[in-house]
N, C-alpha and C positions, 0 to 999 in steps of 0.2 A: 484531099477532101473526104474520101471514104473513111479515113481514120478519124477525122474530126466528127463526121456524122455519127459514127459508132459510139464515140465518147459521149456525144450529146444524148443519144438514145439511152445509153447506160445510165447517165445522170438522171434522165427523166424517169426511168423505171425505178431507180433507187428512191427518188423523191416521192414518186407516187406510192410505192410500198410503205414508205415512212408515214405518209399521210393516212393510209389505211390502218396502219398499226396504231397511230395516234387516235383515230376515230374509234377503233375497236376497243382500245384500252379505256376509253372514257364512256363507252356505251353500256350503261347498267342493264339495259334490256336486251343485250346481245344474247342470241340463243345458246343454250348450253346442252351439249349432247347428254342425254340421260344415261346414268350408270346402269348397266344391265343388272336386273334383279335376279338373284340366284334363288330359285325355288327349292324348298325342302323336299327332297325326293326320297327320304328314308323314314323308317319308323323303328321304334325301339321294342325289343323283345327281352323277356327275362329267361335266363338260362341258369341251371343249377348244376354244380359240380361238387365232388368230394372235397372236403377241406384237407389241409396238409397232414392232419393226423388220421384222416380217413375214418373219422367217427361222427361226421355230420356233413351238412351241406353249406355251400357258400353261393351267394348270388353274383351273377355277372350279367350286366346289361350290354346288349349288342345291337347295333343298327343294321337293318336290312333294307333292301329296296321296298318302297311303298307298294309296288306292284307284285311283290313276291308272294308265293303261296306260303302263308305264315305257318301252317301245320308242317309242311315239308321242310321249311327253312329252319324251324326250331330244332328238329331232329338232326338235320345236316350240321347245323352249328354245334350241337352237342357232340356229334361224332367227331368234329374237328378238334374238340378239346378246349380247355380253358386257355386264356391269355394271362390270367391272374397268376402271379408267381406263387401264391399261397393256396392254389387249387390243383386238384388232380382229376383226370378224366373219369367219367362214369361208364363209358362204353369201352369194352375190350378192343385191343388193337385189331384192325381188319374188319370190324363190323361195318356193314353197309345197309343203307335204307333201300329196300326193294320197292315198297309202295306205302302210301298212307292216304286214307280217305275218311271222311266224316259221314256217318249215317245215324240220323235221329239222335244226335247228341253224343254219340260214341265214336271216338277216333280209333280206327283200325290201323295199327302200326305193324308193318310186315318187315322184319329185320333178317339179316343173313345169319347163318348158324354160328358165326363167331360171337354173337351176342351171348351165347350160352356158356362161354368159358367160365369155369368155376373159380371164384376168388378164394376159396377155402375158408371163408369167413361169412357166416350167415348175415351178420349185421351189415357188412359192406354190400352184400347182394341186396339186402333190403333197401339200403340207401340208394343204390343204383336204380332200383325200381321207383322209389319215391321221387328221385330227381326227374325221371322221364315223365311220370304221371303228373307231378305238380307243375312242371313246365308246360305240358300240353293243356291241362285244365285251367291254366292262367288265361288261355285264349277264349274269348267270348264264344259261346255256343258249344264248347266242349265240356260235357258233364262227366264223362268216364273214358277209359282207355282200354282197348283190347289188344294185348300184346300177342303178335304172331311171329313165328320163326319159320322161314321158308314156306309160308302160307298155312301153317298149322298152329292150333292153339297149344299153349304149353301150361303146365300146372306148377312150374317152379323156374326160378331164375337162379342158377347156382344152387345154393343150399336153402334159399328162401322160397317157401311155398306161397303161390299166389292164387291157386285154383284156376278154373277154366272160364270164369265169368269176367266181364269187364270190371276194371278197378276204378274206384273213385279216389278223390284226393286223399292223401295220406298224412295224418298228423303224427309227428315224431315227438314222443314223450321223453323227458329227461333233461339233463344238463346240456347246454350248448357251448361248445368250445370256440373261443375267439383268439386267434393268434395275436399276441401283443404288438408285433411289428406291423401287421396288417391294420390293426386298430389305429396306430399312429398315422398311417398313410391315409386312412379314411378320414381322420380328423383334419389332416392337412387339406384334403379335397374339400371338405365342408367349409373350412376357413377361407378357401378361395372362391366360395359361392357355388360349388358343385355338390349335388346331393345334400342340399341343406335340410331335406326332410329327415336326416339323421338327428337333428336337434330336437325332434318331437317324438315321444314314444309311440303314439298312436299312428302318426304318419309313417314312421319307420316300419311298423307292422303292416301297414297298407302296401308298402313298396317291397319289403324284404321278408314278409311273413311266409312266403313260399318255402323258405329253407326249413320251416317246421310244419308246413302244410296249411297255414292260415291263408285264406283267400281275400282278395280286395273287397268282396261283398259280405264277408262275415261280420257279425255284430261285435263291436269292440267297445268296452267301457273301461275308462281309466278309474280304478277303484281308489288308488292313492299314489302320491308322488312326493317323496321326502328324502332329503339327504342323499341324493344320487341313486335312489332305488324307486322303481315304479312297478305297480301291480296292475295288470290289465286282465279283465274278465272277457273271454272270447267265447262266442257261440258258433259252433261249426257243425253242420248236419244234425241239428237239434241236440247237440251235446255241449256241455259246459267245460271250459278249460281255464286254468289260471296261469298267466304268463308273467314271469319276472324279467324286468329289464334293468340294466345298470349303466352308470356312466363311469367307465373304467379310468378315464384320464383326468377327471375333475368334476366338480358339482356346479350346476348352474346352466343357464340358457346357452352358453357358448361352448358346451361340451356335448359330444355325440352320445347317443344311446346304443346299446347292443342288447340282443336277446340273450338272457342268461339261463333260463330254465322254463320248462313247460310241464304242467301237471294236469292230469285229467281230474275233474271234480266229480267223477262218477266211476263206478266199477262196471266193466263190461258184463252184460247179462247174456249168457249163452241161450240161444233160442230153445223152446220146448222141443224135445225129441220124442215123438210118438213111439219110435222103435224101442225106447227105454221105458215105456209106460207113462211118459210125462204128458201133461195136458195144460191148457190155458183156459182160465175162466175169468169172468167179471163179477163184481159184487159191491154192494154198499155196506159199510161197516155199521153194525147195530150195537155191538158191545165189544169191549177189549179187556182181556185179562193180561195186564202188563207183566205180572210176576211169572206167570206160566207161559207167556208168549202165545196166547190163543186169541184169535179174532173170531167174532161171530158176524156172519155176513148174510145179507139178503141177496140171492142170486139175481144177476141181470143176464138174460139169455140173449146172446148175440147171433148165434147161428145154430144149425141143426147138430153139429158136432158138440157144441156146448150143451145143448139140451140133453144129449145122451150121457153126458158126463155127470153121474150121480155123486155128489159130494156136498159136504156142509151140513148144517150151517156153521159148525165150529171147525176151525182150521188151525192146526199147529204150525207156527212159524219157526223154522229151524234157526238155531243160534247163529249160523254163518250165512243166513239168507241175505241176498243183496236187495236193498230197498232203495228205489229211485223216487224222486219227486219230479214230476213232469210240469215244470213251472211255465206259466204264460209270461212271455218276455216282450210282447209287442204284437204288431199286426203286419201281415204281409201285404204285397202290392194289391191283392184282390180284396183286402179287408178282413181276411181270416186271421186267426190267432197264429203266432209264432211261438214255438215251445223250445225249452231246453231242459235236459235231464241232469240231475245232480244227486249225489248220495245223501240219504238221511238215515237216521237210526229208528229202531222199532218204536221208541218212546214218542216219536213225532207223528205217528199215525193217530188220527182222531176219529171219534164217532161221526158218521156222516160222510167220511171220505169215500170216494169212488176208487176202487182198486182193480188192477189187472194182476192176476196171480198165476205164476207158473208152479204147478204141483208135480212132485215126483211120483213114483209108482205107489208110494204109501200114502198119497193124498196129503202130503205135508208141503208147505210153501217154501220153495228154495229161492224164489225171487218175487218181488212185489213192485208194481209201478203205481204210485199214487198220483191221480189226476188233480190238477189245480182247478178248483171250481170257483175261484174268485173272479170278479170282474176287474178289468184294468181299463184305464181311460185311453181313448183312442186319440192319438196325435198324428195328423197327416204329415207326410214328408214334404208337401208343397202347400204353402199358404199364400193366397192372393190377397193383398191389402187393398189394391185399387185396380179396376173398378169393383164395386160390390154388386150383389144380386139386384137385377132390375134397374140398374143405372141407365140413364139415357146418355148415349155417347154419339159423337160425331167424328168423322175421319179427319185427321188422325187422332188417336187417343193413346194414353200411356198405360202400360201394365206394370204394376209394382208388386213385388212379393218377396218371399223367402223360400229357400229350398234346402233340403238335406238329402241329396241324392248322389248317386255314383258319378264321379268326375264333374259334378255341378252342371250337367247339360240339361237345360230346361227347354222343352218344346212348347210352342204356343200356336194355337190354331183358332181362327174365327170362322164359324159357319153360319149360314143364314137359316131361315125357317124351313127351307127345303133340303137342308143338309149339304148345300153347295159350299165349298171352301172359298172364302173371300180373301183370306190371307193366311200364310203359314210360315213360321220362322222358328229359330231357336237362339237362345242366348246362354252365356256362361255366367253362372252364379259366382259370387266372389269367393266362396269356399265350397269344397266338396264334402260329402258324407265322410265321417260322422258329424262334422261341424255344420252349422247353419250358414248359408250364404245369401246375400242380397242379390236381386236381379231386377232389371228394368228393360222394357222394350217398347218401341213405338209401333203401333198397329194402324195401318191405313187400309181403306177399301174404296172401290170405285163408287162414284155418286149413285145413290138409289133414287128410283123414280118416286117412291113414297116410303115412309117409315115402315120398318118391319122388325120382327123379333129375330134375335140371333143368340148364339151360344159361344162364349169364350172358353176354350179348352186349354188347360195348362197341364202338362204331364211330362214324364220321363220315359225313356225307352230301355227295355231290358238289354244289357250288353250281351246276354247269352243268345236270345232269339229275336230281338227287335220288337217284342210285344209291348203294348202300351201299359205303363205302370203309374201309380200315384196320380190318377186322373182327377183333376178338379174341374168341374163344369159350372160356369156362371152364366145364367140367362141375362141378356141385355136387350135394351131397346135401341135399335140402330136408326139413325137419322141421316 
């Protein structure tokens, strides 16, 4: 009897489980355990190493923890060395990071004495410095780098003199070497959908320009693109450069670009040296003798030292004088002019020009800077299409516009007549600078007891210090 009872119980359990299985298999609304979401816990940094010929730099992107100290981690990762088979380390073996901190835009990097090992090649030592400076100044908020060794300032790295002051981003002039085998692998990566920015010359400079010192916020203008060669005009630190890019593997939209050459469109002007009897004056050109290279000026006194400098009105311009034109190239985030200097010749100076002149001890001009006195049209980097000024809006309402800003991050804020924030958000434009991108956002606010005035603020934030830039304010009637 016990055996029969056990068999019956077993049959009952099997039948019952079969029923449940049948019910579950047909139940379309049966609960499904959600797949655990894996959150991105890393962020990308740019590192620079020597190329395999040790005559230039190459970019290597690397992921670090999103909670990592970016300043510290960039140096640590560079000390580790490259993973790219076509790159070589920039830090001598045994170099250690002692400390690093940011003070008022300057990163103080304290390295061990091994960093000073001499490469016996000044150009390599220069590239080592450029790799460190450009990697750190890629980080928002870092404007310059002070290199310390064992806590002390140094005036040279190997054979390359750097002086004792903090160093700003370094532009590397000349031809850029690209290893053919490395180019083929980069093309393969782009073909697989990785680093597709290499298909566009401007976007490539935004991402990889650090190998020559160009930053993501520098002004870039594509001057021409034809037959696999592109020319880009870049403005960095108020100086103008010409960058040539080529498509080494083929022409067209399916082939990657690489940087081929960098030229300065200006000649560096050494500062006036009072110890050599040199001085700096300002003046307006009243007459020009082009044949004898003499300018007649009306002095503009800028300070007491200038007043004491008795010279003019006729000034001889030396045959080898450096002459710059300080062109207006746009507006900054505060609405002031942005300038860029480029070389011009003596024949391009005109009556009425405003000049800054460096005089040698004989009161002859060895350098001249011509100011751009023209007016240029102002085009804001954020344009709000809707709503327009003094529109009556009700919650919610749509904000539509265009933006040409860093990484396309558009911030939107609605404030009432008392300055209280009613809503604040941000959206991503469809493109980032230098291209225009479209953006839309829905703004809502709590019901108001009665209609009142408000202001819609649309702006971007500086990646360096978080300050408000490109602010557009639109007064509205809130209901």
